[in-house]
C-alpha positions in Angstrom: 35.0 5.6 62.7 38.0 4.2 60.8 38.3 5.8 57.8 40.9 3.7 55.8 39.9 3.5 52.3 41.5 -0.1 51.9 39.1 -1.5 54.6 36.0 -0.2 52.6 34.6 -2.9 50.3 31.8 -3.0 47.5 30.8 0.7 47.9 31.4 3.7 45.7 29.4 6.4 47.3 26.8 6.6 49.7 24.5 9.4 51.0 23.4 7.8 53.8 25.0 9.6 56.9 24.8 6.5 59.3 26.1 4.0 56.6 28.6 1.3 57.9 31.2 0.2 55.6 31.5 -3.5 55.2 35.0 -4.7 56.1 37.1 -7.9 55.6 36.7 -9.6 58.9 37.7 -13.4 58.9 34.7 -15.4 60.4 36.7 -18.0 62.3 34.2 -20.8 62.4 35.1 -23.2 65.2 35.8 -26.7 63.7 34.1 -29.4 65.5 36.0 -32.5 66.6 35.9 -35.4 64.2 33.8 -37.5 66.4 30.8 -34.8 66.3 31.0 -34.4 62.6 27.9 -35.6 60.7 29.2 -36.1 57.3 27.3 -37.6 54.4 28.9 -39.5 51.6 27.0 -39.7 48.2 27.2 -40.1 44.6 26.4 -37.1 42.6 25.9 -36.7 38.8 23.8 -33.7 38.5 25.1 -30.8 36.3 28.2 -32.8 35.3 27.8 -34.1 31.8 27.1 -37.5 33.2 30.5 -37.9 35.3 30.2 -39.3 38.5 31.7 -37.5 41.7 31.5 -38.5 45.3 30.2 -35.9 47.2 30.9 -35.3 51.0 28.7 -32.6 52.9 27.9 -31.7 56.5 31.5 -30.5 57.6 31.2 -27.7 59.9 34.5 -25.9 60.3 36.7 -23.5 58.7 37.9 -23.7 55.3 41.3 -24.5 56.4 40.3 -27.9 58.0 38.0 -28.6 55.2 40.6 -28.3 52.5 43.1 -30.4 54.6 40.3 -33.3 55.0 39.8 -33.0 51.1 43.6 -33.2 50.4 43.9 -36.3 52.6 40.8 -38.0 51.0 42.0 -37.2 47.3 45.5 -38.3 48.0 44.2 -41.8 49.3 42.0 -42.2 46.5 44.4 -41.0 43.8 42.2 -38.7 42.2 41.3 -34.8 41.7 38.6 -32.8 43.6 37.9 -29.7 45.2 36.9 -28.3 48.6 34.8 -25.2 49.3 31.5 -24.4 50.8 31.5 -27.0 53.5 31.5 -29.9 50.5 34.3 -32.1 49.2 34.1 -33.3 45.6 36.3 -36.3 44.9 36.2 -37.2 41.2 34.7 -40.7 40.5 32.6 -43.3 42.7 34.6 -43.7 45.9 31.7 -43.8 48.2 32.9 -47.2 49.8 36.5 -46.1 50.2 35.9 -42.7 51.6 33.6 -44.2 54.2 35.8 -46.3 55.4 38.6 -43.7 55.4 36.4 -41.4 57.3 35.3 -43.7 60.0 39.2 -44.9 60.6 40.2 -41.2 60.9 37.6 -40.7 63.8 34.3 -39.5 61.8 32.1 -41.9 63.6 29.0 -40.3 62.6 29.4 -40.6 58.6 26.7 -42.0 56.6 26.6 -43.3 53.1 23.6 -42.4 51.3 22.9 -44.2 48.0 
């Protein structure tokens, strides 16, 4: 067992002799090709003080690819947003434009939900 204290996370002391420390390991999720992604584009106003955001869900892949796609969409729409937890938030109602952009980029299974 590696006793390097820097690799131990979220533990101060344990009396369990068989305790295994949590270590920081990257979970490399394989990003599906664009043609196999099943993305859903929808308008979301919940918990946003009445402001509308375009929500893209269903992305399967690593955070880096998600952020790259989010950056592409935000720059094409000229607005802000965020990319995390396999979701992309784009500020404003851009469902039509984003659906068109995703289809052009090769995301053939993109669906617009009203």
